[in-house]
C-alpha positions as CSV (number, residue, x, y, z in Angstrom):
1,M,-14.4,14.1,-14.2
2,T,-11.3,15.0,-12.0
3,R,-12.3,14.8,-8.1
4,T,-10.6,16.7,-5.6
5,S,-9.7,15.6,-1.9
6,P,-11.7,17.3,1.1
7,L,-8.3,18.4,1.8
8,H,-7.9,20.1,-1.7
9,D,-8.2,23.6,-0.1
10,E,-5.4,22.9,2.6
11,H,-3.3,21.7,-0.3
12,V,-3.8,24.9,-2.4
13,A,-3.1,27.0,0.3
14,L,0.1,25.3,1.1
15,G,1.3,26.2,-2.7
16,A,1.2,22.1,-3.2
17,A,2.1,21.2,-7.0
18,L,-0.9,19.0,-7.8
19,T,-1.3,16.1,-10.1
20,D,-4.0,14.1,-11.8
21,F,-3.8,10.6,-9.8
22,A,-6.3,7.8,-10.8
23,G,-9.3,10.6,-11.4
24,W,-8.1,12.7,-8.4
25,Q,-6.4,16.0,-8.1
26,M,-3.7,15.2,-5.3
27,P,-0.9,17.1,-4.0
28,L,2.5,15.9,-5.9
29,R,4.7,17.8,-3.7
30,Y,4.7,20.8,-1.5
31,G,8.3,22.0,-1.9
32,S,11.2,19.5,-2.4
33,D,10.7,15.8,-3.0
34,V,13.7,15.0,-1.2
35,A,13.1,17.1,1.9
36,E,9.7,15.6,2.2
37,H,11.2,12.0,2.0
38,T,14.0,12.7,4.6
39,A,11.2,14.3,7.0
40,V,9.2,11.3,7.0
41,R,12.8,9.2,7.4
42,S,13.7,11.1,10.5
43,A,10.7,12.7,11.6
44,A,7.3,12.6,10.3
45,G,5.6,13.2,7.3
46,L,1.9,14.1,6.8
47,F,-0.2,12.7,3.9
48,D,-3.8,13.1,2.2
49,L,-4.6,9.6,1.1
50,S,-8.4,10.4,0.4
51,H,-8.2,8.7,-2.9
52,M,-8.0,5.5,-1.5
53,G,-11.4,3.5,-1.5
54,E,-13.2,2.3,1.4
55,L,-15.9,-0.8,1.0
56,E,-17.5,-1.8,4.1
57,V,-18.5,-5.5,4.0
58,T,-21.1,-6.2,6.8
59,G,-23.2,-9.2,7.9
60,P,-23.2,-12.8,9.4
61,G,-21.9,-14.2,6.1
62,A,-19.0,-11.4,5.4
63,G,-16.0,-13.3,7.0
64,D,-16.7,-16.4,4.7
65,A,-18.1,-14.1,1.7
66,L,-14.1,-12.3,1.7
67,D,-12.7,-15.8,2.3
68,R,-14.2,-16.8,-1.0
69,A,-13.5,-13.6,-3.0
70,L,-10.1,-12.8,-1.8
71,V,-6.7,-14.9,-1.5
72,G,-6.5,-14.4,2.0
73,N,-7.7,-15.7,5.4
74,L,-10.1,-12.9,6.3
75,S,-12.5,-14.9,8.5
76,G,-9.7,-15.8,10.5
77,L,-8.8,-12.4,11.2
78,A,-9.2,-11.0,14.7
79,T,-11.3,-8.1,15.6
80,G,-9.1,-4.8,15.6
81,R,-6.1,-6.5,13.4
82,A,-5.7,-5.5,9.9
83,R,-4.3,-8.0,7.0
84,Y,-2.5,-7.3,3.3
85,T,-4.3,-9.6,0.6
86,M,-5.3,-9.3,-2.7
87,I,-8.3,-9.9,-4.9
88,C,-7.4,-12.0,-8.1
89,Q,-8.9,-13.0,-11.1
90,E,-10.1,-16.8,-12.3
91,D,-6.4,-17.0,-13.9
92,G,-4.6,-15.5,-10.7
93,G,-3.7,-12.2,-12.0
94,V,-4.1,-9.4,-9.4
95,L,-7.0,-7.2,-9.8
96,D,-5.6,-5.2,-6.5
97,D,-3.7,-5.4,-3.5
98,L,-6.0,-4.6,-0.6
99,V,-5.5,-4.0,3.4
100,V,-8.3,-5.3,5.1
101,Y,-9.6,-4.5,8.8
102,R,-11.7,-6.2,10.7
103,L,-13.8,-3.8,12.9
104,A,-16.3,-6.1,14.4
105,E,-17.2,-9.6,14.6
106,E,-19.6,-9.0,11.3
107,R,-17.8,-6.0,10.4
108,Y,-14.7,-5.6,7.7
109,L,-13.3,-2.6,5.8
110,V,-11.7,-3.1,2.5
111,V,-9.3,-0.7,1.4
112,A,-8.3,-0.6,-2.3
113,N,-6.1,1.6,-4.5
114,A,-7.7,4.4,-6.1
115,S,-7.2,3.4,-9.5
116,N,-9.0,0.1,-8.5
117,V,-11.9,0.8,-6.5
118,E,-14.7,0.5,-9.4
119,V,-13.2,-2.7,-10.1
120,V,-12.9,-4.1,-6.6
121,R,-16.4,-3.0,-5.9
122,T,-17.7,-4.7,-9.1
123,A,-15.8,-7.7,-8.3
124,L,-16.8,-8.1,-5.2
125,T,-20.7,-7.4,-6.3
126,E,-20.4,-10.1,-8.4
127,R,-18.7,-12.6,-6.0
128,F,-21.2,-11.9,-3.2
129,A,-24.3,-12.4,-5.6
130,G,-27.0,-14.2,-4.2
131,R,-25.9,-14.1,-0.7
132,T,-28.5,-12.7,1.8
133,D,-26.1,-12.8,4.7
134,V,-23.4,-10.2,3.5
135,R,-23.8,-6.5,2.6
136,L,-21.3,-4.3,0.6
137,D,-21.3,-0.8,0.7
138,D,-18.9,1.7,-1.0
139,R,-17.6,4.3,1.7
140,S,-14.9,6.1,-0.4
141,L,-16.5,9.5,-1.2
142,A,-17.6,9.7,2.4
143,T,-14.7,9.0,4.0
144,A,-11.0,10.9,3.9
145,L,-8.0,9.3,5.2
146,V,-5.0,10.9,7.0
147,A,-1.9,9.5,7.4
148,V,1.1,10.3,9.6
149,Q,4.3,8.6,9.0
150,G,7.7,8.5,10.7
151,P,9.4,8.2,14.1
152,A,7.4,11.0,15.4
153,A,4.0,9.9,14.2
154,E,3.1,8.0,17.5
155,A,3.8,11.0,19.7
156,I,2.1,13.2,17.4
157,V,-1.3,11.1,17.0
158,V,-1.2,10.3,20.6
159,G,-1.5,13.8,21.5
160,L,-4.5,14.5,19.0
161,V,-6.5,12.1,21.5
162,A,-7.8,13.9,24.6
163,D,-9.2,11.0,26.2
164,Q,-6.5,9.3,28.3
165,D,-7.8,5.4,27.9
166,Q,-8.1,6.2,24.2
167,A,-4.8,7.5,24.1
168,A,-3.3,4.6,25.9
169,A,-4.9,2.2,23.1
170,V,-3.7,4.0,20.3
171,R,-0.1,4.1,21.9
172,A,-0.4,0.3,22.6
173,L,-1.5,-0.5,18.9
174,R,0.3,-3.2,17.5
175,Y,1.5,-3.1,14.0
176,Y,-1.6,-3.8,11.5
177,A,-4.1,-3.2,14.3
178,S,-6.9,-0.4,14.4
179,V,-9.0,1.1,17.1
180,P,-11.8,3.5,17.3
181,A,-10.9,6.9,19.0
182,T,-12.2,10.8,19.3
183,V,-9.4,12.5,17.5
184,V,-9.3,16.7,17.8
185,G,-13.3,16.0,18.9
186,V,-14.1,14.2,15.5
187,D,-14.9,10.2,15.3
188,A,-12.1,8.4,13.8
189,L,-10.8,4.9,13.1
190,V,-6.7,5.0,14.1
191,A,-4.6,2.4,12.7
192,R,-1.0,1.6,12.8
193,T,-0.3,1.0,9.1
194,G,0.9,2.5,6.3
195,Y,3.0,2.5,2.8
196,T,6.5,4.1,3.8
197,G,8.5,1.4,5.5
198,E,8.2,3.8,8.8
199,D,6.5,3.4,12.0
200,G,2.8,5.7,11.4
201,F,-0.9,5.8,11.5
202,E,-3.7,6.0,9.2
203,L,-6.8,7.9,10.3
204,F,-10.2,7.1,8.8
205,V,-12.7,9.9,9.5
206,A,-15.4,11.3,7.5
207,A,-14.6,13.6,4.9
208,A,-16.2,16.8,6.4
209,D,-13.9,16.3,9.4
210,A,-10.8,15.8,7.5
211,P,-9.6,19.5,7.4
212,A,-10.1,19.9,11.2
213,V,-7.8,16.5,11.8
214,W,-5.1,17.8,9.1
215,R,-4.9,21.0,10.5
216,A,-4.5,19.9,14.1
217,A,-1.8,17.0,13.2
218,A,0.1,20.1,11.2
219,Q,0.1,22.0,14.3
220,A,0.9,19.1,16.7
221,G,3.7,18.0,14.3
222,Q,5.2,20.9,13.4
223,P,7.7,21.2,16.7
224,L,8.7,17.8,15.9
225,G,9.7,18.1,12.4
226,L,6.3,17.0,10.7
227,V,6.0,18.0,7.2
228,P,3.2,17.8,4.8
229,A,4.5,15.5,2.2
230,G,3.2,14.4,-1.5
231,L,2.8,11.3,-3.8
232,S,6.4,12.0,-4.7
233,A,7.6,11.4,-1.8
234,R,5.2,8.6,-0.9
235,D,6.5,6.6,-4.2
236,S,10.1,6.9,-3.3
237,L,9.4,5.9,0.5
238,R,7.8,2.9,-0.5
239,L,10.4,1.8,-3.2
240,E,13.0,2.1,-0.5
241,A,10.8,-0.2,1.8
242,G,10.4,-2.6,-1.2
243,M,6.5,-2.1,-1.4
244,P,4.7,-3.1,-4.7
245,L,2.6,-0.6,-6.5
246,Y,-0.5,-1.5,-8.6
247,G,0.4,-0.6,-12.0
248,N,4.2,-1.2,-11.6
249,E,5.0,-4.6,-9.6
250,L,1.3,-5.9,-10.0
251,D,-1.3,-6.1,-12.5
252,T,-3.7,-8.7,-14.0
253,T,-0.6,-10.2,-16.1
254,T,1.0,-10.9,-12.5
255,T,0.2,-13.5,-9.9
256,P,1.2,-12.8,-6.3
257,H,3.8,-15.4,-6.4
258,D,5.2,-13.6,-9.3
259,A,5.9,-10.6,-7.0
260,G,7.5,-12.8,-4.1
261,L,4.0,-12.4,-2.2
262,G,2.8,-16.0,-2.3
263,R,2.7,-15.9,1.1
264,V,-0.6,-13.9,1.5
265,V,-2.4,-16.6,-1.1
266,K,-3.7,-19.0,1.8
267,L,-4.2,-22.4,0.1
268,D,-5.1,-23.8,3.8
269,K,-8.3,-22.3,3.6
270,V,-11.1,-25.1,4.3
271,D,-15.0,-24.9,4.7
272,D,-17.3,-26.3,7.7
273,E,-16.5,-29.7,6.3
274,G,-12.8,-29.5,6.4
275,A,-12.6,-29.3,2.3
276,P,-10.6,-26.8,0.6
277,L,-12.3,-23.6,0.4
278,P,-12.8,-22.5,-3.0
279,F,-12.0,-18.8,-3.8
280,V,-11.5,-17.1,-7.2
281,G,-8.1,-18.0,-8.7
282,R,-7.6,-21.1,-6.3
283,A,-6.7,-23.6,-9.1
284,A,-4.6,-21.2,-11.1
285,L,-2.7,-20.1,-7.9
286,E,-2.3,-23.4,-6.6
287,A,-0.7,-24.5,-9.8
288,R,1.4,-21.5,-10.0
289,A,2.8,-21.9,-6.5
290,H,4.1,-25.5,-7.4
291,A,5.2,-24.2,-10.9
292,V,9.2,-23.2,-12.1
293,P,8.5,-19.4,-12.4
294,A,9.3,-17.4,-15.6
295,R,10.4,-14.4,-13.7
296,T,11.0,-13.2,-10.4
297,L,10.9,-9.7,-8.9
298,V,14.4,-8.2,-7.7
299,G,15.7,-5.4,-6.4
300,L,18.7,-3.8,-8.3
301,V,21.2,-1.7,-6.6
302,G,22.7,1.3,-9.2
303,L,26.3,1.5,-9.5
304,G,26.1,4.3,-11.6
305,R,24.6,7.6,-11.2
306,R,21.5,7.4,-13.6
307,A,18.5,5.8,-12.1
308,A,16.4,3.2,-13.6
309,R,12.6,3.9,-14.6
310,H,9.5,1.9,-15.2
311,G,9.9,0.1,-18.7
312,Y,13.6,0.2,-19.2
313,D,15.0,-3.1,-20.0
314,V,17.4,-4.8,-17.6
315,V,20.4,-6.3,-20.1
316,T,23.2,-9.0,-19.2
317,P,27.0,-7.5,-19.6
318,G,26.5,-9.0,-23.1
319,G,23.7,-6.9,-23.7
320,A,20.9,-10.0,-23.8
321,V,17.5,-8.4,-22.2
322,V,16.7,-10.5,-19.3
323,G,14.0,-8.2,-17.6
324,T,12.2,-5.0,-17.0
325,V,12.3,-2.3,-14.7
326,T,9.0,-1.9,-12.8
327,S,10.1,1.2,-10.6
328,G,13.0,3.2,-10.2
329,A,14.5,6.2,-8.5
330,P,17.4,7.9,-6.8
331,S,17.0,7.0,-3.2
332,P,17.5,9.7,-0.9
333,T,18.3,7.9,1.9
334,L,20.9,5.5,0.5
335,G,22.3,7.9,-1.9
336,H,22.2,5.8,-5.2
337,P,19.4,4.6,-7.6
338,V,17.3,1.8,-6.6
339,A,14.9,-0.4,-8.8
340,M,12.6,-3.1,-8.6
341,A,12.4,-5.1,-11.8
342,Y,11.2,-8.7,-13.2
343,V,14.2,-10.6,-14.4
344,T,14.6,-14.1,-15.5
345,P,15.2,-16.6,-13.0
346,E,18.8,-17.5,-13.8
347,V,20.3,-14.0,-13.1
348,S,18.0,-13.3,-10.1
349,A,20.7,-14.3,-7.3
350,P,21.7,-11.5,-5.2
351,G,25.0,-10.2,-6.2
352,T,24.6,-10.7,-10.0
353,E,25.8,-8.1,-12.1
354,L,23.4,-6.8,-14.6
355,A,22.7,-3.3,-16.7
356,V,19.6,-1.2,-17.3
357,D,19.5,0.3,-20.8
358,V,18.9,4.0,-20.0
359,R,18.1,5.7,-23.1
360,G,20.8,3.7,-25.2
361,R,23.5,3.9,-22.4
362,H,24.0,0.8,-20.1
363,E,24.0,1.6,-16.4
364,P,25.4,-1.1,-14.3
365,V,23.4,-2.5,-11.5
366,R,23.6,-5.3,-8.9
367,V,20.7,-7.7,-8.1
368,S,19.7,-7.3,-4.3
369,T,17.0,-8.6,-2.1
370,L,14.5,-6.4,-0.9
371,P,13.6,-4.4,0.9
372,F,16.3,-1.6,0.2
373,Y,15.7,-0.1,3.6
374,R,14.2,-1.6,6.9
375,R,13.8,1.0,9.7
376,E,15.4,0.0,13.0
377,R,13.1,-1.3,15.6
């Protein structure tokens, strides 16, 4: 059964083109993909991310349990901060990439991709089995997530907070940090996080409160150039920012190291005795960290007009297949096609001239570092 967001009626009223995504009916676009993308880069975009999963982990053993379940060091996370991490299989394959917020000494919020909520919940349940010092609660269906992303995001979100002390706290938030606040009269967790490459905020609220927050943000942001933005713009924004998408750059056949994200694997985690902390996937990931990679994730800058797409072959000028495109699209910001691809190490150096097989035609590309776009700070 396809689920609908608590903001479904808002999307219908705005004339959104809806699409099925990970079992949810979500807005693909409200008008123009490019206009929504450009608004986020120049002003602000308003996103409904209520399809994401929210899993709360509480108890005196919460930090230790997460350290043993995930590849990151979550017990070392300061209260009020967030961390990008992953949950892996024993063989090092990625089950999902996550953002974990530490809300209190013994309280964490694990945010999972919509398509993997059940997978993550099941894995954490199994990994916490037998522990009486940790509790897992799935808050996904009771929680809505509204995001305001773009250069004007701070002004818009701060303007929704009536209490001046809370408004100052929201304004002062560092990247990957969160603070509880009352937003247009409802309780919210306000986080300075996002998936677009821009400054921005994500507001976790009760599902019933989501329409009030959405309408207030839309009204407050309209004079500043904010527009509602759908999944299509979100995908092109994250691609320009070089951010991986589960199912494209990441899956169970991929390790964090394959994706150039080996830094999230904390092999220096230790237990109370100072011994290496066993976490799921540790042995495989430690071996992978010291191995010669079979493939490397790179950026590809298109030198022609046609954009590469997921699954297309990457080939040498002589036609030999040396990789596969994981994501690709025209870049509205840069004005040319961009893509990410796994290629063999010998052709992964920036500047290497390759091509992508676009339905039988070899479109020239050049290997590039990631990200393609980095905002000015």
